[in-house]
C-alpha positions as CSV (number, residue, x, y, z in Angstrom):
1,M,48.7,26.6,10.1
2,T,49.2,23.4,8.1
3,R,49.4,21.4,11.3
4,S,46.2,22.8,12.5
5,T,44.5,22.0,9.2
6,V,45.7,18.4,9.3
7,L,44.6,18.0,12.9
8,L,41.2,19.5,12.1
9,C,40.7,17.1,9.1
10,F,41.7,14.2,11.3
11,C,39.2,15.3,13.9
12,V,36.4,15.5,11.4
13,I,37.1,12.0,10.0
14,F,37.2,10.4,13.5
15,A,34.5,12.6,15.2
16,A,32.4,9.6,16.1
17,C,35.3,7.9,18.0
18,T,37.4,10.7,19.4
19,T,37.6,14.5,19.7
20,V,40.8,16.4,19.2
21,K,41.1,20.0,20.5
22,I,44.0,22.2,19.5
23,N,45.0,24.4,22.4
24,G,46.7,27.7,22.2
25,D,49.9,26.7,24.1
26,D,51.3,24.2,21.6
27,T,49.4,21.3,23.1
28,S,46.4,19.3,22.0
29,T,43.7,17.4,23.9
30,I,42.0,14.2,22.8
31,E,39.0,12.6,24.3
32,H,39.0,8.8,24.0
33,E,38.0,5.5,25.5
34,T,39.9,4.1,28.5
35,G,43.5,2.9,28.2
36,A,47.1,4.2,28.1
37,E,47.8,2.2,24.9
38,V,44.7,3.7,23.3
39,A,45.9,7.2,24.2
40,K,49.4,6.6,22.9
41,D,48.2,5.1,19.6
42,L,45.7,7.9,19.0
43,T,48.1,10.8,19.8
44,T,50.8,9.2,17.7
45,R,48.5,8.9,14.7
46,V,47.3,12.5,15.1
47,C,50.9,13.8,15.2
48,Q,52.0,11.7,12.3
49,R,49.1,13.0,10.2
50,A,50.3,16.5,11.1
51,G,53.8,15.7,9.8
52,Q,55.5,15.0,13.1
53,Q,57.3,11.8,14.1
54,G,55.5,11.1,17.4
55,S,53.7,12.5,20.5
56,E,54.5,13.3,24.1
57,I,51.7,12.7,26.5
58,I,51.5,15.3,29.2
59,S,48.6,14.1,31.2
60,T,45.5,11.8,31.2
61,V,42.5,12.3,33.4
62,N,39.0,10.9,33.6
63,K,36.3,13.0,31.8
64,D,34.0,12.2,34.7
65,P,36.0,12.8,37.9
66,D,33.5,10.9,40.0
67,L,34.5,7.6,38.3
68,P,37.4,5.5,39.6
69,A,40.7,6.3,38.0
70,G,41.2,4.8,34.6
71,T,37.5,4.1,33.9
72,G,35.1,5.7,31.5
73,K,36.1,8.3,28.8
74,Q,39.4,9.9,29.3
75,I,41.0,13.2,28.2
76,T,44.7,13.2,27.3
77,T,46.8,16.3,26.8
78,F,49.7,15.9,24.5
79,R,52.1,17.7,22.2
80,C,53.6,16.6,18.9
81,V,57.4,16.1,18.7
82,A,59.8,15.9,15.8
83,A,61.6,12.8,17.2
84,K,59.9,9.6,18.1
85,Q,59.3,9.0,21.9
86,P,60.2,5.7,23.5
């Protein structure tokens, strides 16, 4: 419950830049600008605010599938982990 509350607060604060969705299967989804480094940075910050050490990125896809891979807005599915990921 606390993790969800922290993620929701983070989502409200950064609503103009990103959108974080908490899924029912212990994963979360974040919508962001293009870039693997952007995704890793955002997911790590979300998880740290939720009291975890880091994040594990499961997948990243384009929001608009008609665009070339790695362009436009992207959606990253991730989960928070207790130990930092390399």
